[in-house]
N, C-alpha and C positions, 0 to 999 in steps of 0.2 A: 152407229152402226147398233143394232140389238144386242140388249143384255137379259141372261136368264138371272131373276132374282128371287129370294125367299121372302115371302111379307111374312109370317108366321111360319109354326113347326107344319110342313106338310101343302103347305101353302103358295104356290108360287106363281109369277108372273115374267111378261117379258117386256121391258123398256124398249119400245122402238117406235117412233112417228110414222103412221101408215096412215090415209084414209080420215085424216083429220082426228086421230087416236095417237096416244103416248103408252097406255099400259092396254095389256092385251092377257086375258088369261088361259092358263093353260093347264091342264089334265098329268097327273100323270104318263102317261103313253109319250105325251109332249117332249115332258124331261126326261123318259130312256131316250126317247128318238134324238134330244143333243145330247146326250150321255156317250151313246154309242157313236157319237162323231166327236167325241172329246171335248166337248163344250162342258164344263162344268159351274156352279154357284157362282157369278160373279162373273163368270168368263162374257165376255162381248163374243159376239158370232157375225158371219157375213149375210148382209138383206137378201144373199140367195138362197142361204140355210131358212130364212125368215118366212119368204116368200115360200117354200116348199112348205113350212109348218102350215101357214093361211092355206095353200090349195087345198091339205090333207084337211083340212079343219081342225087342227090342234091346237089352235090361238083363234080366238074369238072376243069381242066385246060382250058386257053386258052377263046375261045370267042363264045364256041357252046354254044346253049339253053341247058337246062338240059332238059333229059326226064322227063314227065311229072308224079308225084308221083302215084298218082291213078292208072296207070295202073300198078305199078311191086309193090306196097305195100306187098299184100298181099304174094308173094311167097317171101316175107324178114322177115316174122312173125312167130314167136314161136310157136309151135303146137296148146300153149294154145290162143293165140292171134290171131291165124289162126279160130279156132271155134270160138273165139270170133266173128271176123267178119265175117265169113259167118253166124252166128245166126243174127248179126245188118242187115246184107243186106239182108235178110229174110224176118225181120222187117218194115223196113225202105221200103221194095218193098212194103209189104201188105196195110204200110199206103199210100203209091203213088199211089195204086189202090183202095183205098176206102175198103177196103177189113177189117174193124175195127173187126169183129168176131175174125178171125183169128190173128190181132197185140193184139186183148186182151188178149190170150194163153201166149205169150211173156210175160205178166207181171209178175213181182215174188210173184207169191204164196199168199205171206205175205200182199202184196197191196189189193189182187184181193178179200180178206174177207172184207177190208171195202170199198171197190171202186166196185160198178158190173158193168157190161156190158154197161147198158143203161148210168151211171154216165163216161164211160167212153168214149164211143159213143160222148155224150153231147159235153163232153171239147174237143175232138178232131175233131168233124167238124164245129167247128167255123170257121170265114175264116181265120183270123193269123196263126192258125194252119198246112196250107194245104201245104203237101208239092208240091209244083212248079217242084221242080227238086233235084237231091240231089248226093251227091258224099262222101264216106266214104273216109276223109284225112287222117285219124289214129287211129289207135288203140292199145291199149297195159292194160298189165292186172299183178297185183303184187299178191300173196300170201294173204290171208285175217283174221284176226283175228277180226272177229267183235263181241261184247258183245252182243247187240242186235239179233244179227244175227250166232248164233253157227255153224251152218249148212253151212254155207258160206264158199267153200275153195277156191275163188278168189275174188276182185276186177276188175273191168275192167275201161275204160271209151273209147267212140268210139266217136272223132271229124268229124263232119259233115261241109262239106260243102254245106249251103241251096242254093246259087247260086238265085235263080228266086221267093224263098218263099216268100206269101206275107206277112211275117212280119218282113219281110224289116232286117235280120237277117243276117251278113253273116257266120259266124261260130257257131255252136251249140257244146255243150258237153253232152252226153248223160251219167248217171252212170248203169253199167251194175254189176251182182253177178253170179259167176256161185256155182250153187246145184246141188251134184250129177251126174256131168260131166255135167250139162245142163245149157247156157247161159237164165236168166233173165233181163229186161230189168229195173231198176227201177226210172226213167224219170231225167229230165234232171238236173245239175249240178244248184246251185244256187237259185234252185226255189224251 
């Protein structure tokens, strides 16, 4: 099974025999991709996850730079995660162009009950919430069994790179719920 290894401070490899190679280079995006899936340094992980890394260009042999993840992420996602990616992309695009009326419709219906459009607009019009640029770095989902939201069939996380955002954050994580085959935004994780 593949294993994530740190060879020296800030330099990582994956040990796994595949295509006649047993040592694979991995950059910071790949390490973050694994961490988001619960893999820590020294941990073994599934061959399926290694194959996903390889398809995304996050592991490689030799000195060639890896292909940018955001260019290949969507094509390797499961159908559930592809739908999540497309829905999240539409939401962030609406925020980016300040179309808050449309963005509000992505909010989980249960949250809309106590959170009016005016309150939503007030919260998102603050300068620290503006999106100067954004990229979906990763997204994944799992079946949901949520006591407080039994109609949710899946729960998902979307990881964003907010590059030039005014809030000075580099990576942002949002929670999403799938209800009746539609993904809804439930807000940032940890707030």
